[in-house]
C-alpha positions in Angstrom: -2.8 9.7 -67.3 -0.5 11.9 -65.3 -3.3 12.9 -63.0 -3.5 9.4 -61.7 0.3 9.2 -61.0 0.1 10.1 -57.3 -3.2 8.5 -56.4 -3.3 5.7 -53.9 -4.7 2.4 -55.1 -7.8 1.0 -53.4 -5.8 -2.0 -52.3 -3.3 0.1 -50.3 -5.7 0.0 -47.3 -5.6 -3.8 -47.3 -1.8 -4.1 -46.9 -0.7 -5.5 -43.6 2.0 -4.1 -41.3 4.9 -6.3 -40.2 4.1 -8.3 -37.1 7.1 -6.9 -35.2 5.8 -3.3 -35.9 2.3 -4.2 -34.7 3.7 -5.9 -31.6 5.9 -2.8 -30.8 2.8 -0.6 -31.2 0.8 -2.8 -28.9 3.5 -2.9 -26.2 3.7 0.9 -26.3 -0.1 1.2 -26.1 -0.3 -1.1 -23.1 2.5 0.7 -21.4 0.7 4.0 -21.9 -2.5 2.6 -20.6 -0.7 1.2 -17.5 0.8 4.7 -16.9 -2.6 6.4 -17.3 -4.3 3.9 -14.9 -1.5 4.4 -12.3 -1.8 8.1 -12.5 -5.6 7.9 -12.2 -5.3 5.6 -9.2 -2.9 8.1 -7.5 -5.3 11.0 -8.1 -8.2 9.0 -6.7 -6.2 8.1 -3.5 -5.1 11.8 -3.1 -8.8 13.0 -3.4 -10.2 10.4 -1.1 -10.4 12.3 2.2 -11.0 15.8 0.8 -14.2 17.8 0.7 -15.7 19.2 -2.5 -14.5 22.7 -1.6 -10.9 21.5 -1.1 -11.0 19.8 -4.5 -12.2 23.0 -6.2 -9.5 25.1 -4.5 -6.9 22.6 -5.4 -7.8 22.4 -9.0 -8.2 26.1 -9.5 -6.0 27.5 -12.3 -5.0 24.1 -13.6 -5.5 23.3 -17.3 -7.1 19.9 -17.8 -5.5 17.7 -20.3 -8.6 15.5 -20.4 -9.7 16.4 -23.9 -6.3 15.5 -25.5 -6.2 12.2 -23.6 -9.7 11.3 -24.8 -8.8 12.1 -28.4 -5.6 10.1 -28.1 -7.5 7.1 -26.7 -10.1 7.3 -29.5 -7.5 7.4 -32.2 -5.6 4.5 -30.8 -8.7 2.5 -30.4 -9.7 3.1 -34.1 -6.2 2.2 -35.3 -6.2 -1.0 -33.3 -9.6 -2.0 -34.5 -8.6 -1.4 -38.1 -5.5 -3.5 -37.7 -7.5 -6.3 -36.1 -10.0 -6.4 -39.0 -7.2 -6.7 -41.5 -5.5 -9.4 -39.6 -8.8 -11.4 -39.3 -9.4 -11.0 -43.0 -5.9 -12.3 -43.8 -6.4 -15.5 -41.8 -10.0 -16.3 -43.0 
């Protein structure tokens, strides 16, 4: 009996977050996506007139944060899809 004391119930995954919390998370996500898209646009404009050799020399020695960004986008996408599924189940 004591072994089951700290187990989570199967219904714990079906509980919904407060609407205000979800709205705040969505606003933060959209702001982050806007920042990323602006940064990407600036990089594309900066690279526009350069040759391949100039780009290689310019990026030499820099550490790319691309992997971390991709993982962050993937996690955010999974969380949002889970939240949407729960909200749809609530209203149906």
